[in-house]
KENUFI-811517 format. One record per atom (N, C-alpha, C, CB): x, y, z; atom name; residue in one letter; residue number from 1. Coordinates in pm, 1 decimal. Glycine has a CB too. Example, Ala and Ser with C-alpha at 12.3 -4.5 7.8 and 13.67 -1.06 7.14 Angstrom:
2
(rec (1319.0, -569.0, 780.0), N, A, 1) (rec (1230.0, -450.0, 780.0), CA, A, 1) (rec (1320.0, -330.0, 780.0), C, A, 1) (rec (1130.8, -447.3, 904.6), CB, A, 1) (rec (1285.0, -225.0, 708.0), N, S, 2) (rec (1367.0, -106.0, 714.0), CA, S, 2) (rec (1290.0, 3.0, 787.0), C, S, 2) (rec (1408.4, -59.8, 572.5), CB, S, 2) 
This chain:
101
(rec (11384.9, 9871.5, 11037.3), N, X, 1) (rec (11449.2, 9934.8, 11134.1), CA, X, 1) (rec (11516.3, 10039.7, 11067.7), C, X, 1) (rec (11533.0, 9851.3, 11210.3), CB, X, 1) (rec (11602.3, 10005.5, 10966.0), N, X, 2) (rec (11711.2, 10113.3, 10911.4), CA, X, 2) (rec (11608.8, 10239.8, 10830.8), C, X, 2) (rec (11838.9, 10022.4, 10779.4), CB, X, 2) (rec (11517.0, 10191.1, 10761.3), N, X, 3) (rec (11432.0, 10299.1, 10727.3), CA, X, 3) (rec (11366.6, 10396.3, 10800.7), C, X, 3) (rec (11353.7, 10258.6, 10675.2), CB, X, 3) (rec (11353.3, 10342.7, 10924.3), N, X, 4) (rec (11287.2, 10408.6, 11006.7), CA, X, 4) (rec (11406.4, 10529.8, 11064.4), C, X, 4) (rec (11221.0, 10301.1, 11114.7), CB, X, 4) (rec (11503.1, 10483.2, 11082.3), N, X, 5) (rec (11607.1, 10527.4, 11129.9), CA, X, 5) (rec (11648.0, 10696.1, 11042.1), C, X, 5) (rec (11713.4, 10396.8, 11112.6), CB, X, 5) (rec (11619.8, 10649.1, 10904.1), N, X, 6) (rec (11666.0, 10706.2, 10804.3), CA, X, 6) (rec (11574.2, 10830.1, 10739.5), C, X, 6) (rec (11691.5, 10600.8, 10718.7), CB, X, 6) (rec (11446.4, 10790.0, 10803.0), N, X, 7) (rec (11328.7, 10859.9, 10776.1), CA, X, 7) (rec (11255.3, 10976.6, 10890.5), C, X, 7) (rec (11236.7, 10746.5, 10749.1), CB, X, 7) (rec (11292.0, 10902.1, 11007.7), N, X, 8) (rec (11284.3, 10967.1, 11125.8), CA, X, 8) (rec (11336.8, 11129.3, 11150.2), C, X, 8) (rec (11354.0, 10879.1, 11206.9), CB, X, 8) (rec (11464.1, 11165.4, 11127.8), N, X, 9) (rec (11521.5, 11283.1, 11083.4), CA, X, 9) (rec (11486.7, 11354.7, 10972.8), C, X, 9) (rec (11630.3, 11265.2, 11070.1), CB, X, 9) (rec (11442.0, 11295.2, 10859.1), N, X, 10) (rec (11427.1, 11366.0, 10748.6), CA, X, 10) (rec (11252.5, 11408.1, 10788.2), C, X, 10) (rec (11469.6, 11267.7, 10596.1), CB, X, 10) (rec (11152.6, 11335.2, 10832.9), N, X, 11) (rec (11023.5, 11360.3, 10865.6), CA, X, 11) (rec (11046.2, 11488.1, 10963.5), C, X, 11) (rec (10948.0, 11227.4, 10930.9), CB, X, 11) (rec (11140.9, 11486.6, 11078.6), N, X, 12) (rec (11142.7, 11581.6, 11180.7), CA, X, 12) (rec (11172.7, 11711.5, 11110.5), C, X, 12) (rec (11243.7, 11546.7, 11291.9), CB, X, 12) (rec (11269.8, 11735.1, 11012.0), N, X, 13) (rec (11303.8, 11851.7, 10966.2), CA, X, 13) (rec (11159.3, 11899.5, 10844.7), C, X, 13) (rec (11471.0, 11829.3, 10898.2), CB, X, 13) (rec (11095.7, 11798.7, 10792.8), N, X, 14) (rec (10999.6, 11864.9, 10742.8), CA, X, 14) (rec (10863.0, 11915.2, 10849.1), C, X, 14) (rec (10963.1, 11776.0, 10632.2), CB, X, 14) (rec (10844.7, 11851.1, 10947.0), N, X, 15) (rec (10771.3, 11886.2, 11018.4), CA, X, 15) (rec (10818.7, 12044.1, 11101.6), C, X, 15) (rec (10752.5, 11765.4, 11091.2), CB, X, 15) (rec (10929.2, 12040.2, 11130.9), N, X, 16) (rec (11004.3, 12156.6, 11162.7), CA, X, 16) (rec (10974.6, 12269.8, 11046.0), C, X, 16) (rec (11163.1, 12115.9, 11174.0), CB, X, 16) (rec (10974.1, 12241.9, 10945.5), N, X, 17) (rec (10973.1, 12330.3, 10822.7), CA, X, 17) (rec (10843.6, 12406.6, 10782.0), C, X, 17) (rec (11008.8, 12246.8, 10708.6), CB, X, 17) (rec (10763.9, 12313.9, 10821.2), N, X, 18) (rec (10628.8, 12350.0, 10803.4), CA, X, 18) (rec (10581.8, 12426.1, 10893.5), C, X, 18) (rec (10550.6, 12253.6, 10794.7), CB, X, 18) (rec (10633.4, 12411.5, 11052.6), N, X, 19) (rec (10569.0, 12506.8, 11138.7), CA, X, 19) (rec (10667.8, 12623.8, 11104.4), C, X, 19) (rec (10556.8, 12460.8, 11305.0), CB, X, 19) (rec (10729.5, 12627.0, 11103.8), N, X, 20) (rec (10817.4, 12773.2, 11091.5), CA, X, 20) (rec (10780.1, 12864.7, 10946.4), C, X, 20) (rec (11004.6, 12729.9, 11084.4), CB, X, 20) (rec (10746.3, 12795.9, 10879.2), N, X, 21) (rec (10676.8, 12887.6, 10739.2), CA, X, 21) (rec (10567.2, 12877.6, 10731.3), C, X, 21) (rec (10708.9, 12858.9, 10601.2), CB, X, 21) (rec (10455.8, 12958.5, 10813.2), N, X, 22) (rec (10314.3, 12964.4, 10813.5), CA, X, 22) (rec (10261.1, 13090.1, 10741.5), C, X, 22) (rec (10265.3, 12959.3, 10954.4), CB, X, 22) (rec (10338.1, 13153.9, 10699.5), N, X, 23) (rec (10300.5, 13317.4, 10616.5), CA, X, 23) (rec (10210.4, 13280.8, 10500.9), C, X, 23) (rec (10455.7, 13411.9, 10537.9), CB, X, 23) (rec (10106.0, 13318.3, 10503.1), N, X, 24) (rec (10028.2, 13284.2, 10342.3), CA, X, 24) (rec (10101.1, 13382.7, 10228.3), C, X, 24) (rec (9829.7, 13331.4, 10342.7), CB, X, 24) (rec (10100.6, 13275.7, 10125.5), N, X, 25) (rec (10152.9, 13328.8, 9992.8), CA, X, 25) (rec (10040.3, 13308.3, 9909.2), C, X, 25) (rec (10285.3, 13257.5, 9934.0), CB, X, 25) (rec (10044.5, 13400.4, 9786.1), N, X, 26) (rec (9967.9, 13388.2, 9685.7), CA, X, 26) (rec (10018.0, 13345.8, 9544.0), C, X, 26) (rec (9911.9, 13496.8, 9682.8), CB, X, 26) (rec (9967.6, 13207.4, 9525.9), N, X, 27) (rec (10035.4, 13173.9, 9369.2), CA, X, 27) (rec (9977.3, 13222.4, 9284.2), C, X, 27) (rec (10044.4, 13041.9, 9318.2), CB, X, 27) (rec (10012.4, 13252.9, 9201.6), N, X, 28) (rec (9893.5, 13304.3, 9066.7), CA, X, 28) (rec (9998.2, 13228.3, 8943.2), C, X, 28) (rec (9866.0, 13542.5, 9035.5), CB, X, 28) (rec (9913.1, 13198.0, 8869.5), N, X, 29) (rec (9906.7, 13105.6, 8712.9), CA, X, 29) (rec (9940.8, 13232.0, 8603.8), C, X, 29) (rec (9710.5, 13020.2, 8669.4), CB, X, 29) (rec (10019.9, 13245.6, 8558.2), N, X, 30) (rec (10018.3, 13398.5, 8463.4), CA, X, 30) (rec (9943.1, 13389.0, 8335.2), C, X, 30) (rec (10177.7, 13450.1, 8411.7), CB, X, 30) (rec (9930.2, 13323.1, 8268.7), N, X, 31) (rec (9821.7, 13350.8, 8173.0), CA, X, 31) (rec (9658.5, 13341.8, 8207.6), C, X, 31) (rec (9847.8, 13258.5, 8067.9), CB, X, 31) (rec (9660.3, 13313.1, 8316.1), N, X, 32) (rec (9526.6, 13313.6, 8387.1), CA, X, 32) (rec (9535.1, 13423.3, 8538.8), C, X, 32) (rec (9491.0, 13132.8, 8430.9), CB, X, 32) (rec (9374.9, 13429.7, 8535.2), N, X, 33) (rec (9373.6, 13487.4, 8669.0), CA, X, 33) (rec (9367.0, 13406.9, 8763.6), C, X, 33) (rec (9281.9, 13568.1, 8691.0), CB, X, 33) (rec (9370.8, 13324.7, 8746.3), N, X, 34) (rec (9379.2, 13216.9, 8858.0), CA, X, 34) (rec (9491.2, 13237.6, 8953.3), C, X, 34) (rec (9396.7, 13076.3, 8798.6), CB, X, 34) (rec (9464.5, 13210.5, 9094.2), N, X, 35) (rec (9527.5, 13249.8, 9207.9), CA, X, 35) (rec (9494.3, 13173.2, 9292.4), C, X, 35) (rec (9511.2, 13366.6, 9247.4), CB, X, 35) (rec (9604.5, 13124.9, 9379.5), N, X, 36) (rec (9580.7, 13030.3, 9505.4), CA, X, 36) (rec (9665.5, 13075.6, 9625.7), C, X, 36) (rec (9620.8, 12873.1, 9471.4), CB, X, 36) (rec (9594.8, 13089.3, 9724.6), N, X, 37) (rec (9668.0, 13150.8, 9889.0), CA, X, 37) (rec (9651.4, 12985.1, 9954.3), C, X, 37) (rec (9536.3, 13318.9, 10011.8), CB, X, 37) (rec (9780.3, 12975.5, 9991.7), N, X, 38) (rec (9812.6, 12865.2, 10087.9), CA, X, 38) (rec (9940.0, 12888.3, 10169.5), C, X, 38) (rec (9827.6, 12734.0, 10012.0), CB, X, 38) (rec (9939.5, 12841.1, 10264.9), N, X, 39) (rec (10081.9, 12848.8, 10355.2), CA, X, 39) (rec (10204.8, 12847.3, 10284.3), C, X, 39) (rec (10098.8, 12730.4, 10451.7), CB, X, 39) (rec (10327.6, 12915.1, 10301.4), N, X, 40) (rec (10467.3, 12879.0, 10218.0), CA, X, 40) (rec (10497.0, 12767.2, 10257.1), C, X, 40) (rec (10593.3, 12965.1, 10234.2), CB, X, 40) (rec (10510.8, 12697.3, 10329.8), N, X, 41) (rec (10566.0, 12552.4, 10346.9), CA, X, 41) (rec (10506.4, 12481.5, 10250.2), C, X, 41) (rec (10540.8, 12483.3, 10482.0), CB, X, 41) (rec (10360.1, 12476.4, 10267.0), N, X, 42) (rec (10264.5, 12403.0, 10180.2), CA, X, 42) (rec (10284.6, 12438.6, 10012.0), C, X, 42) (rec (10109.4, 12445.8, 10233.0), CB, X, 42) (rec (10285.0, 12542.4, 10001.5), N, X, 43) (rec (10358.0, 12571.7, 9841.2), CA, X, 43) (rec (10484.7, 12508.0, 9850.4), C, X, 43) (rec (10388.8, 12745.1, 9793.9), CB, X, 43) (rec (10602.5, 12522.2, 9890.7), N, X, 44) (rec (10708.4, 12468.2, 9873.4), CA, X, 44) (rec (10722.1, 12322.1, 9869.8), C, X, 44) (rec (10774.7, 12515.7, 9951.4), CB, X, 44) (rec (10629.8, 12269.0, 9959.3), N, X, 45) (rec (10657.5, 12101.7, 9963.5), CA, X, 45) (rec (10602.8, 12062.5, 9859.1), C, X, 45) (rec (10600.2, 12012.3, 10082.0), CB, X, 45) (rec (10464.1, 12115.6, 9793.8), N, X, 46) (rec (10397.2, 12073.4, 9691.0), CA, X, 46) (rec (10490.8, 12066.2, 9569.5), C, X, 46) (rec (10283.1, 12156.8, 9672.4), CB, X, 46) (rec (10564.6, 12209.5, 9573.3), N, X, 47) (rec (10666.7, 12238.1, 9441.9), CA, X, 47) (rec (10778.8, 12098.3, 9405.8), C, X, 47) (rec (10777.2, 12394.2, 9488.7), CB, X, 47) (rec (10831.5, 12075.8, 9588.9), N, X, 48) (rec (10906.6, 11941.9, 9575.2), CA, X, 48) (rec (10849.3, 11842.0, 9538.9), C, X, 48) (rec (10959.9, 11899.3, 9675.4), CB, X, 48) (rec (10746.8, 11851.6, 9594.4), N, X, 49) (rec (10678.6, 11707.7, 9551.3), CA, X, 49) (rec (10657.2, 11672.4, 9377.9), C, X, 49) (rec (10514.8, 11708.6, 9624.5), CB, X, 49) (rec (10624.5, 11780.6, 9340.8), N, X, 50) (rec (10606.4, 11769.5, 9181.4), CA, X, 50) (rec (10730.9, 11739.6, 9094.7), C, X, 50) (rec (10551.0, 11904.2, 9126.5), CB, X, 50) (rec (10838.3, 11838.2, 9168.5), N, X, 51) (rec (10975.1, 11807.1, 9102.2), CA, X, 51) (rec (11030.1, 11655.0, 9122.9), C, X, 51) (rec (11085.6, 11909.5, 9164.8), CB, X, 51) (rec (11009.8, 11595.9, 9243.4), N, X, 52) (rec (11025.8, 11454.6, 9268.3), CA, X, 52) (rec (10957.4, 11365.9, 9161.4), C, X, 52) (rec (10970.9, 11422.4, 9404.7), CB, X, 52) (rec (10854.1, 11399.1, 9143.6), N, X, 53) (rec (10754.0, 11284.6, 9063.7), CA, X, 53) (rec (10809.5, 11303.8, 8925.2), C, X, 53) (rec (10565.8, 11315.7, 9067.3), CB, X, 53) (rec (10828.9, 11459.1, 8911.3), N, X, 54) (rec (10900.3, 11446.7, 8755.4), CA, X, 54) (rec (11019.5, 11386.8, 8721.5), C, X, 54) (rec (10928.4, 11566.2, 8701.5), CB, X, 54) (rec (11078.2, 11370.8, 8830.3), N, X, 55) (rec (11210.9, 11316.6, 8823.8), CA, X, 55) (rec (11197.5, 11219.1, 8798.4), C, X, 55) (rec (11289.3, 11318.5, 8913.5), CB, X, 55) (rec (11139.5, 11127.4, 8887.3), N, X, 56) (rec (11111.2, 10997.0, 8896.7), CA, X, 56) (rec (11054.5, 10915.2, 8748.3), C, X, 56) (rec (11008.6, 10994.8, 9011.9), CB, X, 56) (rec (10977.4, 11033.4, 8691.9), N, X, 57) (rec (10915.3, 10973.9, 8572.3), CA, X, 57) (rec (11042.0, 10984.4, 8475.9), C, X, 57) (rec (10770.7, 11057.7, 8516.4), CB, X, 57) (rec (11108.9, 11100.2, 8488.7), N, X, 58) (rec (11208.0, 11092.5, 8366.4), CA, X, 58) (rec (11313.8, 10973.5, 8380.1), C, X, 58) (rec (11292.4, 11235.8, 8353.6), CB, X, 58) (rec (11336.9, 10928.9, 8526.5), N, X, 59) (rec (11414.8, 10786.5, 8488.7), CA, X, 59) (rec (11317.5, 10682.8, 8499.0), C, X, 59) (rec (11543.2, 10744.8, 8589.4), CB, X, 59) (rec (11196.5, 10639.9, 8496.9), N, X, 60) (rec (11125.3, 10532.7, 8505.0), CA, X, 60) (rec (11090.5, 10532.1, 8364.9), C, X, 60) (rec (11016.3, 10531.9, 8606.8), CB, X, 60) (rec (11069.9, 10609.0, 8271.4), N, X, 61) (rec (11034.5, 10547.4, 8106.5), CA, X, 61) (rec (11137.3, 10511.7, 8054.2), C, X, 61) (rec (10974.2, 10641.3, 7996.8), CB, X, 61) (rec (11283.8, 10560.7, 8054.3), N, X, 62) (rec (11383.2, 10478.6, 8004.9), CA, X, 62) (rec (11400.6, 10331.0, 8065.0), C, X, 62) (rec (11501.4, 10551.6, 8021.4), CB, X, 62) (rec (11374.0, 10336.3, 8176.6), N, X, 63) (rec (11409.9, 10199.5, 8221.0), CA, X, 63) (rec (11319.2, 10105.4, 8185.8), C, X, 63) (rec (11427.0, 10188.9, 8357.3), CB, X, 63) (rec (11208.2, 10133.1, 8120.9), N, X, 64) (rec (11096.2, 10050.4, 8092.0), CA, X, 64) (rec (11154.3, 9945.8, 7982.3), C, X, 64) (rec (10966.1, 10141.3, 8038.6), CB, X, 64) (rec (11252.4, 10011.1, 7907.8), N, X, 65) (rec (11318.9, 9952.7, 7773.8), CA, X, 65) (rec (11398.0, 9865.6, 7798.3), C, X, 65) (rec (11390.2, 10037.9, 7691.2), CB, X, 65) (rec (11466.1, 9859.0, 7910.0), N, X, 66) (rec (11576.9, 9815.8, 7977.0), CA, X, 66) (rec (11532.1, 9668.0, 8043.7), C, X, 66) (rec (11623.1, 9931.7, 8085.7), CB, X, 66) (rec (11415.2, 9727.4, 8073.2), N, X, 67) (rec (11328.7, 9586.5, 8180.2), CA, X, 67) (rec (11307.4, 9500.0, 8090.4), C, X, 67) (rec (11163.5, 9611.8, 8263.3), CB, X, 67) (rec (11212.3, 9573.0, 7980.9), N, X, 68) (rec (11142.7, 9462.0, 7853.1), CA, X, 68) (rec (11290.9, 9381.2, 7812.3), C, X, 68) (rec (11057.0, 9569.6, 7673.9), CB, X, 68) (rec (11360.3, 9460.2, 7787.3), N, X, 69) (rec (11497.5, 9369.6, 7746.9), CA, X, 69) (rec (11512.1, 9270.8, 7828.4), C, X, 69) (rec (11633.8, 9440.3, 7751.2), CB, X, 69) (rec (11564.3, 9312.4, 7934.0), N, X, 70) (rec (11596.8, 9205.2, 7998.1), CA, X, 70) (rec (11479.7, 9094.2, 8031.5), C, X, 70) (rec (11657.9, 9254.3, 8110.7), CB, X, 70) (rec (11361.2, 9101.7, 8063.5), N, X, 71) (rec (11244.7, 9001.0, 8064.9), CA, X, 71) (rec (11292.8, 8923.7, 7932.7), C, X, 71) (rec (11074.3, 9074.9, 8056.4), CB, X, 71) (rec (11308.9, 8971.7, 7802.4), N, X, 72) (rec (11324.3, 8883.3, 7701.6), CA, X, 72) (rec (11432.6, 8796.7, 7688.9), C, X, 72) (rec (11318.8, 8942.4, 7603.0), CB, X, 72) (rec (11556.7, 8891.7, 7754.9), N, X, 73) (rec (11675.5, 8794.4, 7765.6), CA, X, 73) (rec (11644.3, 8679.8, 7868.5), C, X, 73) (rec (11811.0, 8874.2, 7813.1), CB, X, 73) (rec (11562.2, 8700.3, 7954.6), N, X, 74) (rec (11574.1, 8565.3, 8086.6), CA, X, 74) (rec (11441.3, 8471.4, 8043.5), C, X, 74) (rec (11546.5, 8638.5, 8295.9), CB, X, 74) (rec (11369.8, 8495.5, 7962.7), N, X, 75) (rec (11280.0, 8409.8, 7870.2), CA, X, 75) (rec (11356.5, 8329.0, 7762.1), C, X, 75) (rec (11177.1, 8502.6, 7795.7), CB, X, 75) (rec (11467.4, 8384.5, 7687.6), N, X, 76) (rec (11555.2, 8308.7, 7602.8), CA, X, 76) (rec (11638.7, 8213.2, 7722.2), C, X, 76) (rec (11659.8, 8419.7, 7502.1), CB, X, 76) (rec (11714.0, 8230.7, 7762.8), N, X, 77) (rec (11758.6, 8191.0, 7861.5), CA, X, 77) (rec (11695.2, 8052.1, 7940.7), C, X, 77) (rec (11756.6, 8300.5, 7925.5), CB, X, 77) (rec (11573.9, 8076.0, 7961.9), N, X, 78) (rec (11502.7, 7960.2, 8003.8), CA, X, 78) (rec (11453.3, 7865.0, 7921.0), C, X, 78) (rec (11409.7, 7992.4, 8066.1), CB, X, 78) (rec (11422.6, 7918.4, 7798.6), N, X, 79) (rec (11378.9, 7828.9, 7683.2), CA, X, 79) (rec (11532.1, 7752.6, 7660.7), C, X, 79) (rec (11310.8, 7928.0, 7530.4), CB, X, 79) (rec (11616.4, 7840.9, 7657.6), N, X, 80) (rec (11783.8, 7726.5, 7609.6), CA, X, 80) (rec (11797.0, 7638.9, 7729.9), C, X, 80) (rec (11976.4, 7829.8, 7594.0), CB, X, 80) (rec (11789.6, 7692.8, 7849.7), N, X, 81) (rec (11791.2, 7573.4, 7947.0), CA, X, 81) (rec (11723.9, 7474.1, 7964.5), C, X, 81) (rec (11784.3, 7597.6, 8040.6), CB, X, 81) (rec (11598.2, 7465.7, 7921.4), N, X, 82) (rec (11475.7, 7359.4, 7900.1), CA, X, 82) (rec (11537.2, 7280.0, 7780.6), C, X, 82) (rec (11308.7, 7434.8, 7857.7), CB, X, 82) (rec (11590.9, 7343.0, 7657.1), N, X, 83) (rec (11619.6, 7239.4, 7560.7), CA, X, 83) (rec (11769.6, 7190.4, 7614.0), C, X, 83) (rec (11614.3, 7300.1, 7394.7), CB, X, 83) (rec (11854.1, 7232.9, 7655.6), N, X, 84) (rec (12000.2, 7160.9, 7705.8), CA, X, 84) (rec (11941.8, 7053.4, 7818.5), C, X, 84) (rec (12130.6, 7291.1, 7789.4), CB, X, 84) (rec (11814.3, 7073.3, 7898.7), N, X, 85) (rec (11835.4, 6947.7, 7992.6), CA, X, 85) (rec (11715.0, 6845.4, 7916.5), C, X, 85) (rec (11800.9, 6988.1, 8187.7), CB, X, 85) (rec (11684.7, 6863.2, 7797.1), N, X, 86) (rec (11611.5, 6779.9, 7740.3), CA, X, 86) (rec (11705.7, 6709.7, 7623.5), C, X, 86) (rec (11485.5, 6851.5, 7695.4), CB, X, 86) (rec (11791.8, 6767.1, 7612.2), N, X, 87) (rec (11931.9, 6702.3, 7537.4), CA, X, 87) (rec (11961.2, 6612.8, 7605.9), C, X, 87) (rec (12060.7, 6782.7, 7519.9), CB, X, 87) (rec (12008.5, 6671.8, 7751.7), N, X, 88) (rec (12052.2, 6592.3, 7813.9), CA, X, 88) (rec (11998.4, 6436.6, 7892.1), C, X, 88) (rec (12085.8, 6670.8, 7871.5), CB, X, 88) (rec (11865.5, 6457.4, 7873.7), N, X, 89) (rec (11782.5, 6348.6, 7928.7), CA, X, 89) (rec (11779.7, 6252.7, 7803.8), C, X, 89) (rec (11626.8, 6399.8, 7982.8), CB, X, 89) (rec (11761.3, 6280.2, 7697.0), N, X, 90) (rec (11752.3, 6211.2, 7589.0), CA, X, 90) (rec (11901.7, 6111.6, 7525.2), C, X, 90) (rec (11703.4, 6323.2, 7496.8), CB, X, 90) (rec (11869.9, 6001.5, 7533.9), N, X, 91) (rec (12029.5, 5917.8, 7510.7), CA, X, 91) (rec (12083.5, 5982.6, 7350.6), C, X, 91) (rec (12004.2, 5693.7, 7497.7), CB, X, 91) (rec (12211.0, 5943.8, 7324.4), N, X, 92) (rec (12255.8, 5971.1, 7202.2), CA, X, 92) (rec (12225.5, 5850.0, 7091.8), C, X, 92) (rec (12401.5, 6001.7, 7219.4), CB, X, 92) (rec (12198.3, 5909.4, 6970.7), N, X, 93) (rec (12152.2, 5818.6, 6912.8), CA, X, 93) (rec (12270.1, 5747.2, 6846.6), C, X, 93) (rec (12051.3, 5863.2, 6834.2), CB, X, 93) (rec (12283.3, 5635.4, 6814.9), N, X, 94) (rec (12380.6, 5542.1, 6810.2), CA, X, 94) (rec (12441.5, 5507.1, 6664.5), C, X, 94) (rec (12324.7, 5427.1, 6873.1), CB, X, 94) (rec (12303.3, 5590.9, 6589.1), N, X, 95) (rec (12376.1, 5564.1, 6435.5), CA, X, 95) (rec (12415.4, 5711.6, 6376.5), C, X, 95) (rec (12255.0, 5479.1, 6311.5), CB, X, 95) (rec (12425.9, 5808.5, 6502.9), N, X, 96) (rec (12480.2, 5945.9, 6497.3), CA, X, 96) (rec (12633.0, 5941.3, 6545.8), C, X, 96) (rec (12389.8, 6046.7, 6591.6), CB, X, 96) (rec (12736.0, 5963.7, 6448.8), N, X, 97) (rec (12889.7, 5969.7, 6520.5), CA, X, 97) (rec (12913.3, 6066.7, 6575.5), C, X, 97) (rec (13002.8, 5960.1, 6445.4), CB, X, 97) (rec (12957.9, 6057.7, 6709.6), N, X, 98) (rec (13029.5, 6180.0, 6785.8), CA, X, 98) (rec (13138.4, 6199.2, 6750.5), C, X, 98) (rec (13045.0, 6176.1, 6917.8), CB, X, 98) (rec (13187.5, 6323.5, 6731.7), N, X, 99) (rec (13332.5, 6380.1, 6682.0), CA, X, 99) (rec (13392.0, 6373.9, 6830.5), C, X, 99) (rec (13335.6, 6558.3, 6598.4), CB, X, 99) (rec (13525.0, 6314.4, 6846.2), N, X, 100) (rec (13592.0, 6314.2, 6948.9), CA, X, 100) (rec (13702.6, 6418.2, 6899.8), C, X, 100) (rec (13632.6, 6172.5, 6993.1), CB, X, 100) (rec (13738.7, 6478.9, 7015.4), N, X, 101) (rec (13855.8, 6576.4, 6978.5), CA, X, 101) (rec (13969.8, 6572.2, 7059.2), C, X, 101) (rec (13815.7, 6713.6, 6981.6), CB, X, 101) 
């Protein structure tokens, strides 16, 4: 419900922006003769989407190493917890002296 309340005004602004900027604009790609004509609002929204995805990629790639390290530490902790549980289950050997502090 909170997501809807946050997303609704944002979507309303995007719709109003798209309806207000319908002038055709030609996008040309410099080293080539390729050009693309589209509404101004679509060109801006497309550029924003590409920038968002590139930014997400820049954040996501370094996070992969952190996540891998966290998974490795989690497995090590589970292994150590299993060893501790095993040691608690087995009775101490009476031949082994226990140091008292």
